[in-house]
C-alpha positions as CSV (number, residue, x, y, z in Angstrom):
1,M,-6.6,12.7,-7.5
2,I,-8.7,14.3,-4.8
3,P,-9.6,18.0,-5.9
4,P,-8.3,20.5,-3.3
5,E,-11.8,21.9,-3.1
6,W,-13.1,18.6,-1.9
7,L,-11.2,18.8,1.4
8,D,-12.3,22.4,2.0
9,E,-15.9,21.4,1.3
10,A,-15.6,18.4,3.5
11,D,-14.2,20.4,6.5
12,A,-17.1,22.7,6.4
13,R,-19.7,20.0,5.7
14,I,-18.9,17.7,8.6
15,A,-18.1,20.5,11.2
16,P,-21.4,20.5,12.8
17,Y,-21.2,16.7,13.6
18,I,-17.8,16.0,14.7
19,H,-15.4,16.9,17.5
20,R,-12.3,19.1,16.9
21,T,-9.9,16.6,18.6
22,P,-7.0,17.8,20.7
23,L,-3.4,18.2,19.5
24,T,-0.8,17.9,22.3
25,Y,3.1,18.1,22.2
26,D,5.4,15.7,24.0
27,A,8.8,17.7,24.4
28,A,10.6,14.6,25.5
29,L,9.8,12.9,22.3
30,D,9.5,16.0,20.0
31,V,6.1,14.6,18.8
32,Y,2.7,16.1,18.3
33,F,-0.1,13.8,18.8
34,K,-3.4,14.1,17.1
35,W,-6.0,12.3,19.4
36,D,-8.7,11.2,17.1
37,N,-9.5,8.5,19.7
38,Q,-11.5,11.4,21.2
39,Q,-13.6,11.7,18.0
40,V,-17.5,11.4,18.4
41,T,-17.3,7.7,17.6
42,G,-14.0,7.0,19.2
43,S,-12.4,7.0,15.8
44,F,-11.4,9.2,12.7
45,K,-13.7,7.0,10.6
46,A,-16.8,9.3,11.4
47,R,-15.1,11.9,9.3
48,G,-15.2,10.1,6.0
49,A,-18.4,8.4,6.6
50,L,-20.2,11.7,7.5
51,N,-18.8,13.5,4.4
52,K,-19.8,10.6,2.1
53,V,-23.3,10.2,3.4
54,L,-24.0,14.0,3.5
55,T,-23.0,14.2,-0.3
56,L,-25.6,11.4,-1.2
57,L,-28.7,12.3,-3.3
58,E,-32.0,11.8,-1.5
59,W,-32.9,8.5,-3.4
60,E,-29.4,7.1,-2.6
61,R,-30.3,7.5,1.2
62,E,-33.8,6.3,0.9
63,V,-33.0,2.9,-0.6
64,G,-30.7,2.4,2.3
65,I,-27.0,2.1,3.0
66,V,-24.7,-0.8,3.1
67,T,-21.0,-1.1,4.2
68,A,-18.6,-3.4,5.6
69,S,-16.5,-2.6,8.7
70,A,-14.0,-4.0,11.1
71,G,-16.1,-1.8,13.5
72,N,-15.2,1.9,13.5
73,H,-16.2,2.8,9.9
74,G,-19.5,1.1,10.6
75,Q,-20.1,3.4,13.5
76,G,-19.4,6.4,11.4
77,V,-22.0,5.3,8.7
78,A,-24.5,4.4,11.3
79,L,-24.1,7.9,12.9
80,A,-24.4,9.6,9.6
81,G,-27.4,7.4,8.6
82,K,-29.0,8.6,11.8
83,Q,-28.4,12.2,11.0
84,V,-30.2,11.9,7.4
85,G,-32.7,9.3,8.4
86,A,-31.3,6.6,6.3
87,P,-31.3,2.8,7.3
88,V,-27.9,1.3,7.4
89,T,-26.7,-2.2,7.2
90,V,-23.3,-3.1,8.2
91,F,-21.5,-6.4,7.2
92,A,-18.8,-7.3,9.9
93,S,-16.6,-10.1,10.8
94,A,-18.0,-12.5,13.5
95,Q,-14.6,-12.0,15.1
96,A,-14.9,-8.2,15.4
97,P,-14.6,-6.8,19.1
98,A,-18.0,-6.8,20.8
99,I,-17.4,-3.3,21.8
100,K,-17.6,-2.1,18.1
101,L,-20.5,-4.5,17.2
102,D,-22.5,-3.0,20.1
103,A,-21.7,0.6,19.2
104,M,-22.9,0.1,15.6
105,R,-26.2,-1.5,16.9
106,N,-26.6,1.2,19.5
107,L,-26.3,3.8,16.7
108,G,-29.2,2.2,14.8
109,A,-27.4,0.0,12.4
110,E,-28.3,-3.6,11.5
111,V,-25.3,-5.7,11.8
112,R,-24.9,-8.8,9.9
113,L,-22.1,-11.1,11.0
114,V,-20.0,-12.8,8.5
115,D,-17.6,-15.9,9.2
116,G,-14.1,-14.9,8.5
117,G,-12.2,-11.7,8.6
118,Y,-12.7,-8.3,7.2
119,A,-12.1,-9.3,3.5
120,E,-15.0,-11.9,3.9
121,A,-17.3,-9.2,5.3
122,E,-16.4,-6.7,2.6
123,A,-17.2,-9.4,-0.2
124,A,-20.6,-10.1,1.5
125,G,-21.6,-6.5,1.8
126,L,-20.6,-5.6,-1.8
127,K,-22.7,-8.6,-3.0
128,H,-25.7,-7.6,-1.0
129,A,-25.4,-3.9,-2.1
130,T,-25.4,-5.1,-5.8
131,E,-28.2,-7.5,-5.3
132,S,-30.4,-5.3,-3.3
133,G,-29.8,-2.1,-5.2
134,K,-28.8,-0.3,-2.0
135,T,-26.1,2.4,-1.8
136,W,-22.6,1.0,-0.9
137,I,-20.1,3.1,1.1
138,S,-16.6,1.7,1.1
139,P,-14.5,2.4,4.1
140,Y,-11.7,3.6,1.9
141,N,-12.4,3.2,-1.9
142,D,-14.3,6.5,-2.3
143,G,-13.0,9.9,-3.1
144,Q,-15.4,11.6,-0.7
145,V,-14.5,9.2,2.0
146,V,-10.8,10.1,1.5
147,A,-11.7,13.9,1.5
148,G,-13.5,13.6,4.8
149,Q,-10.6,11.8,6.4
150,G,-8.2,14.5,5.2
151,T,-10.1,17.0,7.5
152,L,-7.9,15.6,10.2
153,A,-4.7,17.0,8.7
154,M,-6.5,20.3,8.2
155,E,-7.3,20.6,11.9
156,V,-3.6,19.8,12.8
157,A,-2.4,22.5,10.4
158,R,-4.8,25.1,12.0
159,E,-3.5,24.1,15.4
160,L,0.0,24.6,14.4
161,N,-0.8,27.9,12.5
162,L,0.5,26.1,9.4
163,S,3.9,25.6,11.0
164,F,6.0,23.0,9.0
165,V,6.4,19.8,10.7
166,P,8.6,17.5,8.5
167,T,7.5,14.0,9.3
168,W,3.9,12.6,9.7
169,L,3.0,9.0,10.9
170,V,-0.3,7.7,10.0
171,P,-2.0,4.2,10.4
172,V,-2.6,2.5,7.1
173,S,-4.8,-0.3,6.0
174,G,-7.1,0.4,3.0
175,G,-5.3,3.8,2.8
176,G,-8.4,6.1,3.2
177,L,-6.8,8.1,6.1
178,I,-3.2,8.3,4.7
179,S,-4.5,9.3,1.2
180,G,-6.6,12.1,2.7
181,V,-3.7,13.4,4.9
182,G,-1.6,13.2,1.9
183,A,-3.8,15.1,-0.4
184,F,-3.7,17.9,2.1
185,L,0.0,17.9,2.8
186,S,0.6,18.0,-1.0
187,R,-0.3,21.8,-0.6
188,F,3.0,22.4,1.3
189,N,6.3,22.9,-0.5
190,P,8.4,21.1,0.5
191,R,6.0,18.5,1.3
192,P,6.3,16.8,4.8
193,H,7.7,13.1,4.8
194,L,4.5,10.9,5.0
195,I,5.0,7.5,6.7
196,G,2.5,4.8,6.8
197,V,2.4,2.4,9.7
198,Q,0.8,-1.0,9.6
199,A,0.8,-4.1,11.6
200,E,3.3,-7.1,10.6
201,A,0.4,-9.4,11.1
202,S,-1.7,-8.2,8.1
203,P,0.7,-6.0,5.8
204,F,-1.4,-5.8,2.5
205,M,-0.9,-2.3,1.7
206,H,2.8,-2.5,2.5
207,S,3.0,-5.4,0.1
208,L,1.0,-3.4,-2.7
209,Y,3.2,-0.4,-2.0
210,Y,6.6,-2.2,-2.4
211,H,5.8,-5.3,-4.5
212,N,2.3,-4.4,-6.4
213,T,0.7,-7.4,-5.3
214,Q,-1.4,-8.8,-2.3
215,Q,-0.5,-12.4,-3.2
216,N,0.9,-14.6,-0.4
217,V,0.4,-11.9,2.2
218,P,-0.3,-13.0,5.7
219,D,-3.6,-12.1,7.3
220,L,-3.1,-13.1,10.9
221,P,-5.1,-11.9,14.0
222,S,-3.9,-8.6,15.3
223,L,-4.5,-6.1,18.0
224,A,-4.7,-3.6,15.3
225,D,-7.9,-5.3,13.9
226,G,-8.9,-2.2,12.2
227,L,-5.8,-2.3,9.9
228,T,-6.2,-6.1,8.8
229,G,-7.5,-7.4,5.5
230,A,-6.8,-7.2,1.9
231,V,-7.5,-4.0,-0.1
232,E,-10.3,-3.9,-2.6
233,E,-9.0,-4.7,-6.1
234,G,-8.7,-1.3,-8.0
235,S,-9.1,0.8,-5.0
236,V,-8.5,4.6,-5.6
237,T,-6.3,4.6,-2.5
238,I,-3.8,2.4,-4.2
239,S,-2.5,4.9,-6.5
240,L,-3.0,7.7,-4.1
241,V,-0.9,6.0,-1.5
242,K,1.8,5.5,-4.1
243,Q,1.6,9.2,-5.0
244,F,1.6,10.8,-1.5
245,V,3.3,8.2,0.8
246,D,7.1,8.0,1.1
247,E,7.4,4.8,3.0
248,I,5.4,2.2,4.9
249,I,6.9,0.5,8.0
250,L,5.6,-2.5,10.1
251,V,5.4,-2.9,13.8
252,S,5.0,-6.1,15.7
253,E,2.2,-7.2,18.1
254,D,4.5,-6.6,21.2
255,E,5.4,-3.1,20.0
256,I,1.8,-2.3,19.5
257,R,0.9,-3.5,23.1
258,R,3.7,-1.5,24.7
259,A,2.4,1.6,22.9
260,I,-1.3,0.9,24.2
261,A,0.2,0.7,27.6
262,H,2.5,3.8,27.1
263,S,-0.2,6.0,26.0
264,W,-2.4,5.1,29.1
265,H,0.3,5.4,31.7
266,K,1.9,8.5,30.3
267,Y,-1.1,10.4,28.7
268,G,-4.1,8.9,30.2
269,Q,-5.3,8.0,26.5
270,K,-7.0,4.7,25.7
271,L,-6.0,3.5,22.4
272,E,-7.1,0.6,20.3
273,G,-4.2,-1.3,18.4
274,A,-4.9,0.4,15.2
275,G,-4.6,3.8,17.0
276,A,-1.3,3.0,18.6
277,V,0.8,1.9,15.6
278,G,2.3,5.4,15.0
279,L,3.2,5.7,18.7
280,A,4.8,2.1,18.5
281,A,6.9,3.2,15.6
282,I,8.3,6.1,17.7
283,L,8.9,4.0,20.8
284,S,10.7,1.3,19.0
285,E,12.8,3.8,17.2
286,K,11.8,2.7,13.8
287,V,11.2,6.4,13.1
288,N,13.9,8.8,14.4
289,A,13.1,12.0,12.3
290,R,11.7,14.9,14.5
291,P,9.7,16.8,15.1
292,A,6.9,14.5,14.0
293,V,3.0,14.5,14.0
294,V,1.6,11.1,15.1
295,V,-1.9,10.4,14.1
296,V,-3.8,8.6,16.8
297,S,-6.8,7.1,14.9
298,G,-9.0,5.4,17.4
299,G,-9.6,4.3,20.9
300,N,-12.5,1.5,20.6
301,I,-10.8,-1.4,22.5
302,Q,-12.4,-4.0,24.7
303,P,-12.1,-2.7,28.4
304,E,-10.8,-6.0,29.6
305,L,-8.2,-6.4,26.9
306,H,-6.9,-2.7,27.6
307,A,-6.7,-3.5,31.3
308,E,-4.6,-6.6,30.6
309,I,-2.2,-4.9,28.4
310,C,-1.8,-2.0,30.6
311,Q,-1.2,-4.2,33.6
312,S,1.3,-6.4,31.8
313,Y,3.3,-3.1,30.9
314,A,2.7,-1.3,34.1
315,G,6.3,0.3,34.0
316,D,5.9,1.6,30.5
317,A,5.6,5.4,30.7
């Protein structure tokens, strides 16, 4: 359980370092969009990373920080490390988008590339942290990271003056963001219907939620690279997701591509695949409940890939 005061403390703690990102309303869809693709690092991940690093003791910072990342969490940790003067090492997949790898390096992190996907990078990072004695910061398996991510929902509530929106759509991978959103929404009575959205290509949390296992789950390449990879065994987010989330739905690669193009052509918003899954669920009519809040989690996509997708779906608006 995430104590309610952790969310309030996180909100105040990270306020000097993040953007209060826009919330807009599309009347045609009856959907509110929370654009955290406009966050300081282009992703919501800065929220949890900053909150965690700012709660570390001095010695925990001095020994150095280690994490694993598909790219966005690593940027958040690198930014936070820069703020407190802590060295940061990020283990990342060699297949991670170059735009994300370069951004982590530009923020001062040492990036160590690992063959394989996110799961292999996480295993290597955990091993290095244990052997070196450095401070490990999980992208999701940490209460303070979860509390930091929950500040996104607090911002939405303030923008809406606590007006009740019955349905929320949130991208899900390791479950840090949706757990934080769920922890905040649990303050409402009745509580909004909370829907996780994940890529069909790598549905690990979906399998854990419905079948209590990650065995034989496909882990295929996806435009939503930030949502891929297995969940750390015993992660606190597994129980939190089961506590707060009402359902998890899956979207296809084509649906993600169409959502990326639609966002650009209609709203002028550049989204990465992971950030587009909620909109994909709306456009594909896999979720029809309205009004709804759609959390747009990030916009760090290779420019040439974004241009190709938008050109392929030039009429989608």
